[in-house]
C-alpha positions as CSV (number, residue, x, y, z in Angstrom):
1,X,113.5,2.2,97.1
2,X,114.1,5.9,97.1
3,X,113.3,7.5,93.8
4,X,114.6,10.8,94.7
5,X,117.0,12.5,92.7
6,X,120.5,12.7,94.0
7,X,122.9,15.2,93.3
8,X,126.6,14.4,92.4
9,X,129.3,16.8,93.1
10,X,132.9,16.6,92.4
11,X,135.3,16.0,95.8
12,X,137.5,18.8,93.8
13,X,140.5,20.7,95.5
14,X,138.9,21.5,99.2
15,X,139.8,25.1,100.5
16,X,141.9,24.3,103.1
17,X,140.1,24.5,106.7
18,X,143.1,26.0,108.5
19,X,143.1,28.8,106.6
20,X,141.0,32.2,105.6
21,X,140.3,32.2,102.0
22,X,138.5,34.0,99.2
23,X,135.8,31.8,98.1
24,X,135.7,33.3,94.8
25,X,138.4,34.5,92.8
26,X,136.5,36.7,90.8
27,X,133.9,37.5,93.6
28,X,133.6,41.6,92.6
29,X,133.2,40.5,88.8
30,X,130.9,38.0,89.4
31,X,128.7,40.3,91.5
32,X,128.4,42.9,88.5
33,X,127.2,40.3,86.4
34,X,130.4,39.9,84.6
35,X,132.5,37.1,82.9
36,X,135.9,36.7,82.8
37,X,138.6,35.8,80.1
38,X,142.2,35.8,79.7
39,X,142.3,36.1,83.6
40,X,141.0,32.6,83.6
41,X,142.5,31.5,80.6
42,X,139.3,31.9,78.6
43,X,137.0,30.3,80.9
44,X,133.7,31.6,80.1
45,X,131.8,32.4,83.6
46,X,133.5,33.4,86.7
47,X,130.8,32.4,88.9
48,X,130.3,29.0,87.6
49,X,133.4,27.3,85.4
50,X,136.3,27.5,88.1
51,X,135.9,23.9,89.6
52,X,139.1,24.4,91.9
53,X,137.2,27.4,93.6
54,X,133.6,26.2,93.5
55,X,132.1,22.2,93.4
56,X,130.6,21.4,90.4
57,X,127.2,19.6,90.2
58,X,127.4,16.1,89.0
59,X,124.2,14.3,88.1
60,X,123.3,10.8,86.9
61,X,121.6,10.4,83.6
62,X,117.9,10.2,85.1
63,X,118.8,12.0,88.5
64,X,117.8,15.5,90.0
65,X,120.0,18.7,90.1
66,X,121.7,20.2,92.9
67,X,124.9,22.6,93.9
68,X,127.2,22.9,96.7
69,X,129.8,25.5,96.7
70,X,132.3,26.1,98.9
71,X,130.6,29.1,100.3
72,X,127.9,26.9,101.9
73,X,125.4,24.1,101.0
74,X,122.8,24.5,98.3
75,X,119.2,23.5,98.4
76,X,118.1,20.6,96.2
77,X,114.7,20.9,94.2
78,X,113.5,18.0,96.8
79,X,114.4,20.3,99.7
80,X,117.6,18.4,100.7
81,X,121.0,20.2,101.0
82,X,123.4,19.6,98.5
83,X,127.1,19.2,99.5
84,X,128.5,22.2,101.1
85,X,132.1,23.3,101.9
86,X,134.4,25.4,103.3
87,X,133.1,28.9,103.9
88,X,135.4,32.1,103.6
89,X,135.8,32.4,107.5
90,X,137.0,28.9,107.4
91,X,133.8,27.1,109.0
92,X,132.3,24.2,107.5
93,X,128.8,23.9,106.3
94,X,126.9,20.8,104.4
95,X,127.6,17.4,104.3
96,X,131.3,17.7,104.2
97,X,133.0,15.6,106.9
98,X,134.1,12.0,106.1
99,X,132.9,9.6,108.8
100,X,133.8,6.5,107.9
101,X,137.4,6.9,106.5
102,X,140.5,5.4,108.8
103,X,144.0,6.5,108.4
104,X,146.2,5.2,105.6
105,X,148.8,2.6,105.9
106,X,152.2,3.7,105.2
107,X,151.7,1.3,102.1
108,X,148.8,3.0,101.0
109,X,150.2,6.4,101.2
110,X,153.4,5.2,98.9
111,X,153.6,7.3,96.2
112,X,150.8,9.6,96.9
113,X,151.1,13.5,97.1
114,X,149.1,16.3,98.4
115,X,148.2,19.1,96.0
116,X,147.7,22.7,97.5
117,X,147.0,25.5,94.8
118,X,147.0,29.4,94.9
119,X,144.2,30.1,92.9
120,X,144.0,33.6,90.8
121,X,146.9,35.2,92.6
122,X,146.2,35.1,96.3
123,X,142.4,35.0,96.0
124,X,141.8,32.0,97.1
125,X,143.5,28.6,98.1
126,X,142.5,24.7,97.2
127,X,143.8,21.1,98.0
128,X,143.7,17.9,96.4
129,X,145.8,14.6,96.0
130,X,147.8,13.2,93.3
131,X,149.6,9.9,92.2
132,X,153.7,9.7,91.4
133,X,153.9,8.3,87.9
134,X,157.8,8.4,87.6
135,X,160.7,8.9,90.3
136,X,161.5,12.3,88.9
137,X,158.3,13.5,89.7
138,X,155.5,13.3,87.1
139,X,152.3,13.1,88.9
140,X,148.8,12.4,87.8
141,X,145.6,14.2,89.1
142,X,142.4,15.4,88.4
143,X,142.4,18.6,86.1
144,X,139.7,20.2,88.4
145,X,142.2,19.5,91.3
146,X,144.6,22.4,89.6
147,X,142.3,24.4,87.3
148,X,142.2,28.2,88.4
149,X,145.9,27.5,89.7
150,X,148.3,30.4,89.5
151,X,151.0,28.3,91.4
152,X,150.7,24.7,92.7
153,X,153.0,23.5,95.5
154,X,152.9,19.3,96.2
155,X,154.0,17.9,99.2
156,X,155.1,14.0,99.1
157,X,153.1,12.1,101.7
158,X,155.4,9.7,102.9
159,X,158.2,11.9,103.4
160,X,156.7,15.5,103.8
161,X,159.0,17.1,101.2
162,X,157.3,19.8,99.3
163,X,158.1,20.8,95.6
164,X,157.1,23.5,93.4
165,X,154.9,22.1,90.6
166,X,154.6,22.9,86.5
167,X,151.7,21.8,84.3
168,X,153.0,19.4,81.8
169,X,149.3,19.2,80.3
170,X,145.4,18.5,80.9
171,X,142.4,17.3,79.4
172,X,139.4,19.2,81.1
173,X,136.8,16.9,79.2
174,X,138.0,13.2,81.2
175,X,139.6,15.1,84.0
176,X,143.2,14.7,83.9
177,X,145.9,16.2,84.1
178,X,149.9,15.8,84.5
179,X,152.3,17.9,86.6
180,X,155.7,18.0,87.1
181,X,157.8,18.5,90.2
182,X,160.7,20.7,90.0
183,X,164.0,19.1,90.8
184,X,162.5,16.2,92.0
185,X,164.5,12.7,92.2
186,X,164.3,9.4,93.7
187,X,160.3,9.7,94.3
188,X,158.5,6.4,95.5
189,X,155.8,6.1,92.5
190,X,152.1,4.0,92.9
191,X,152.0,0.7,91.5
192,X,149.3,0.5,88.7
193,X,147.1,-2.2,87.4
194,X,145.9,-1.7,83.7
195,X,145.6,-5.3,83.2
196,X,143.2,-6.9,85.5
197,X,139.7,-5.9,84.7
198,X,137.6,-4.2,87.6
199,X,134.0,-5.9,88.3
200,X,131.1,-5.5,90.2
201,X,131.6,-6.7,93.9
202,X,135.4,-6.3,94.0
203,X,136.6,-4.6,97.1
204,X,138.4,-1.3,96.7
205,X,140.0,1.4,98.9
206,X,139.9,5.1,98.1
207,X,142.9,7.0,99.8
208,X,143.5,10.8,99.5
209,X,143.6,14.0,101.2
210,X,140.1,14.3,102.9
211,X,139.0,17.7,103.6
212,X,142.0,18.8,102.2
213,X,143.9,19.2,105.8
214,X,147.4,17.4,105.2
215,X,148.2,14.6,107.9
216,X,147.8,11.0,107.8
217,X,145.7,10.2,104.2
218,X,142.5,9.2,104.7
219,X,141.5,5.5,103.4
220,X,137.7,4.6,102.8
221,X,137.1,1.3,101.9
222,X,134.2,0.3,99.6
223,X,132.7,-1.9,96.9
224,X,132.7,-1.8,93.1
225,X,128.8,-1.2,92.5
226,X,129.3,-0.4,88.5
227,X,131.7,0.1,85.8
228,X,131.6,2.1,82.9
229,X,129.4,4.4,84.3
230,X,128.4,8.0,83.1
231,X,127.7,11.3,84.9
232,X,126.9,14.6,83.9
233,X,128.7,17.7,85.0
234,X,127.3,21.3,85.1
235,X,128.0,24.7,86.9
236,X,126.3,26.1,89.6
237,X,124.6,28.3,86.7
238,X,123.7,25.4,84.7
239,X,125.9,26.4,81.8
240,X,129.3,24.6,80.5
241,X,127.9,21.2,80.9
242,X,130.5,18.1,80.4
243,X,130.3,14.6,80.7
244,X,132.3,12.3,82.1
245,X,132.2,8.3,80.7
246,X,133.8,5.2,81.3
247,X,133.8,5.9,85.4
248,X,134.2,3.3,88.3
249,X,131.3,3.4,90.5
250,X,131.9,2.7,94.4
251,X,130.2,2.7,97.6
252,X,133.6,4.2,99.2
253,X,133.2,7.5,101.3
254,X,135.5,9.6,99.4
255,X,134.9,13.8,100.2
256,X,136.4,16.9,98.8
257,X,140.2,16.8,98.7
258,X,140.2,13.2,97.8
259,X,140.1,13.9,94.2
260,X,143.4,12.7,92.3
261,X,143.7,10.0,94.8
262,X,144.5,6.4,94.4
263,X,141.9,3.8,94.3
264,X,143.3,0.8,95.5
265,X,142.4,-3.0,94.5
266,X,142.5,-5.8,97.2
267,X,146.3,-6.6,96.1
268,X,147.3,-2.7,96.9
269,X,147.6,-1.8,93.2
270,X,145.8,1.6,91.7
271,X,143.0,0.7,89.4
272,X,141.2,4.1,89.4
273,X,141.9,7.8,90.3
274,X,138.6,9.3,92.5
275,X,136.9,12.0,90.9
276,X,133.4,12.7,91.9
277,X,131.1,11.6,94.7
278,X,127.3,12.1,95.6
279,X,126.0,14.8,98.0
280,X,122.8,15.2,99.9
281,X,122.7,12.0,101.5
282,X,124.1,9.8,104.1
283,X,125.2,7.1,101.8
284,X,128.0,8.2,99.2
285,X,128.4,7.0,96.1
286,X,131.7,7.6,94.7
287,X,133.2,7.2,90.8
288,X,136.5,7.2,89.8
289,X,138.3,7.4,86.6
290,X,140.0,4.0,85.4
291,X,143.6,3.7,86.0
292,X,144.0,2.7,82.4
293,X,142.1,5.6,80.8
294,X,143.8,8.1,83.2
295,X,147.5,6.9,82.0
296,X,146.6,6.7,78.3
297,X,145.8,10.5,78.6
298,X,148.9,11.1,80.5
299,X,151.3,8.9,78.0
300,X,149.6,11.8,75.5
301,X,150.2,14.7,77.4
302,X,153.9,13.6,78.1
303,X,154.7,13.3,74.4
304,X,153.3,16.5,73.8
305,X,150.3,15.4,71.7
306,X,147.8,17.6,71.9
307,X,144.3,17.0,70.4
308,X,140.8,18.0,70.8
309,X,140.5,17.5,74.6
310,X,144.4,17.7,75.4
311,X,146.0,20.9,76.0
312,X,149.7,20.9,76.3
313,X,151.0,23.4,78.7
314,X,148.8,26.3,79.8
315,X,146.6,28.8,77.5
316,X,148.0,32.0,76.7
317,X,146.8,34.7,79.1
318,X,145.6,38.5,78.4
319,X,144.5,39.5,82.0
320,X,141.2,41.3,81.4
321,X,137.6,40.4,82.7
322,X,134.7,41.2,80.5
323,X,131.2,42.4,80.9
324,X,128.7,39.6,80.2
325,X,125.5,42.3,80.3
326,X,126.7,44.2,76.9
327,X,127.1,43.6,73.1
328,X,130.7,42.9,72.1
329,X,133.9,42.6,74.6
330,X,133.7,45.1,76.9
331,X,136.4,45.3,79.4
332,X,135.5,45.4,83.3
333,X,138.8,44.9,84.8
334,X,142.3,44.6,84.0
335,X,144.8,42.4,86.0
336,X,147.9,44.4,87.5
337,X,151.0,43.5,85.8
338,X,149.2,41.7,83.1
339,X,150.2,41.8,79.4
340,X,146.8,43.9,79.0
341,X,147.7,46.4,81.8
342,X,151.2,46.8,80.0
343,X,149.6,47.7,76.5
344,X,147.4,50.3,78.4
345,X,144.3,48.7,78.3
346,X,141.8,50.1,81.1
347,X,138.7,49.4,82.4
348,X,135.8,50.6,80.2
349,X,137.6,49.9,76.9
350,X,136.4,47.6,74.1
351,X,138.4,45.0,72.4
352,X,138.0,45.4,68.6
353,X,140.2,42.8,67.1
354,X,142.6,39.9,68.2
355,X,145.3,39.1,66.0
356,X,143.7,40.6,63.1
357,X,140.4,38.8,63.9
358,X,137.3,41.0,64.6
359,X,136.4,40.4,68.2
360,X,132.4,41.0,68.1
361,X,131.5,39.4,72.0
362,X,133.0,38.3,75.0
363,X,132.7,34.7,73.8
364,X,134.6,35.5,70.5
365,X,137.7,36.9,72.6
366,X,137.7,33.9,75.1
367,X,137.9,31.4,72.5
368,X,140.7,33.5,70.4
369,X,142.9,33.9,73.6
370,X,142.0,30.2,74.5
371,X,143.4,29.3,71.2
372,X,147.2,30.8,72.0
373,X,150.1,29.7,73.8
374,X,151.9,31.4,76.9
375,X,154.8,33.7,75.0
376,X,152.7,34.1,71.8
377,X,153.0,37.8,70.5
378,X,149.5,39.1,69.5
379,X,148.2,42.5,68.0
380,X,145.3,43.8,70.2
381,X,143.1,46.7,69.1
382,X,140.6,48.5,71.3
383,X,138.9,51.5,72.0
384,X,139.2,53.4,75.1
385,X,136.3,55.1,77.1
386,X,136.6,58.1,75.3
387,X,136.3,56.5,71.8
388,X,139.9,56.5,71.0
389,X,141.5,53.8,68.7
390,X,144.5,51.7,70.0
391,X,146.7,48.7,68.5
392,X,149.8,47.4,70.4
393,X,151.3,43.8,70.3
394,X,151.7,42.1,73.3
395,X,153.3,38.9,74.4
396,X,150.8,36.5,76.5
397,X,151.9,35.4,79.8
398,X,150.6,32.8,81.8
399,X,147.9,32.9,83.9
400,X,145.4,30.6,85.7
401,X,145.3,27.2,84.8
402,X,142.2,26.6,82.2
């Protein structure tokens, strides 16, 4: 029995191999040891928390650790390579190719969509999969497929028709998001099975946009290895760890680009949504969110009911990046045409309060911005590089999906 640690990585929104891409949306900021707030709607670490631009590590409860970013493979503690990805010049690296999948049938492609996202205002692109829930274009997918997106395009696999999409809401904790296609009607939907219990030994097939390159969907057959499984998600830097629970564990060969895709049972009904897969070994172990759990969250989102984990719509957006290497909220950069830029905030300024609340750290500002919605008006106070104090009321915009 192999007792070497195994790394797990979300087969996330995969940068498309047919285009040149910038892997990190905020590379210059990350290189300077800074963190981005407002630009990524309150995300804490521009080098590791945007799973739409980088894959996170997933580890089983007693396994080792590894990270495979889209810029190339990482090395695990035992010397093996983590799951790599598509580098900035469009070349592949690491264990990324799906080897045992076949083209999906027309029946399996029914109700599936390919999701293409533009990240951080054109600095990157990514792709994943989704499922059509309603004929007017309600789409179920993983949160990490659309995280960091500033625009979303969706292609219906069976027809090739493309639509713009808006985010209705998401649950980052359970990795579920709901999109709404613009001006869609008469779409074929997936058939879900929430009544029958998935059991160990069941035959299943994972279908999705493997490798993120479009064309025919890929179908990877396998067997259920376990149910009610838990895995831990952490960023490249080891921070922002989160835990996914209640997952279906399968031995189907799912890879990057399959995220948000359908896991079919042997009756051709959807019993899960692909969300994670192992890396660093030839034998791939995949994980899927049970469809009943995903649909329960989707219903809550569609009802407009926010909670501690469910975000309706998107966070407000200020449009600044902050240095993580100093005390306080020191502005490292300002996004062009953002609310911060319109207010006159410049690099080198220090934010001192937001909405009348004192800001003493970059984390405090991130939390404050994340609590506000698109369109909210809020008073921002700051000192410019010369030490002069300013106060302006700004209207928060819509930035990258949080």
